[in-house]
N, C-alpha and C positions, 0 to 999 in steps of 0.2 A: 504494499499500499504505499502510495507518494506521503511524503512527510515534508511539513515545512513550519517554519517558527515565526511568530510575530511577537516582537517586543515593543509594546506601546509605552510610550512616554505617559507621565502622571496626567496632563492634560489631553491625552490623545483618546481617539474613539476610533471605532471601525463601522463603516456605514453598511445600512441593511445590503444584503446580498444572500444569494444561493451559491453554494461553491460550485464550480467546474467538476465534473465527474472525471475529465482528464486529467485534472491537478488534484483532484482531493479524493478519489474513489468513492464508494459506495456507502462511506461512512464518514462523519465529521467528529472528530474528538478536540477537545482543549482542556488544557491544564492551567489553571491560577495559581501562580506561585507566590509572588510577595504581596499581592493586595487583592481585595474582593473587588467585584464589578458587577454590572447590572447587563444581563443578556436580553434582549427584546426579541420576541418572535413574533412575525407578522404574516398574515395567509400571503403568498406569493402571488403575482399577476401571474394567469395563465402563460402568456408568452415567456416568462422567467422559468416556470416550471418546466416547459418543455424544452427550452433550450438547456437548461442545466441537466435535466433527466434523461434526455434523448441522445445527447452527444454521441454516445456510444451504446445506445440501446439499452440502457440500465433504466432503473428507477420507478416501476409501478405506477406509470402514468396512464390513466385510462383514455378511452376514445372521447370521452366527454372533453377532456382537458386539451387534448389535440386539436378539435374541431375549435373550441372556444379560442385557442391562441391562433388559429388561422383567421377567425373572425375580427380578433382584435388588428391584427397584422392587415386586415384589408382585403384578404383572399376570398371572403364571404360574409355574409351577414348584411347588416344594413347598408344601403346606399351611400357612398361618398366615403368609403374608408373603412367601415366596421365600426362596432361600439369602442367608445373610449372607456379605458380601464377605471378612471375616476367615477363611472356610473354604475360600477359592479359592488353592489352591497356587500358580498361575500369577502370584500378586501378590506373592510373595517375592522376595528378591534385589534388588540394585541395581548400578549402574554409576558410579563416581566418576570425573569428568573435571578435570584439573588446568587452570586457564584462567591463565596468566601474564599479568602486565601488557603491554598492547598487544595482546592475543589477540582475535580474531573467532570467535564460533561460531554455525553456522547450524543450525536444527531444522527438517527436512522429512519428508514421508511418514511413515513409521513412527515415527521419534524426535518428530516433532510432535504426532501424535494419539495414539499409543497408549503414551507414557510420560509421566510427570510430570517436572518439572524443579524444581528448588530451589537455591538458593545456600546451603552451610553457614555458620554463624556463625564470626566470628573466633575462632582457636583451635585450629580443626578442623585435622586432620591428613591429607594425602594419602599415601598408602603407593604408592612407585613399584613398576614390575614387577621391579626389580633389588634389591628389599628395603628400598632407603632411604625416609627419609620427609621430606615438605615441609611445614613447619609455615606455616598461613595466619595 
C-alpha cells in the first residue's frame, strides 16, 4: 500500500478531499502524533466520488453515483449543463471527529469513498456530545 506523510504546522489545515486511489490505495489511515485535531467528514459530490473511487476500478460505487456524476458534468440531465452540485440536498451536513494526540484513524469503504475529509485549522472548537467544548 502506498504511504506518505503530512507534517502540518501549528497553524496548518488540510482542505476537504477524497484521496486518489492511485496514490492512497483502498484505505486511508492517519496517525496524530504530537497534537490533537479535528477531522471533518462531509458527503462528497458525486463527481468526486466517481473520480476517486473509479480511477483504478475500485471502491464500491453504485450505478446511481456514476450516472449522477455524469449529470453534474453535463453529459445528461437538465438542459444547459446538468444539475449544479450546490442544489443537491444530500451534500449538506458534516460530522466532526476529535483526534486526540497519539490517535489512529482509518477510513475505508463508505467513509473512504463517499465522504471528503479535512483537518480543521488551529483554533477550531470540537463540541462534545455532553455539551462541553475542546479547543484545538
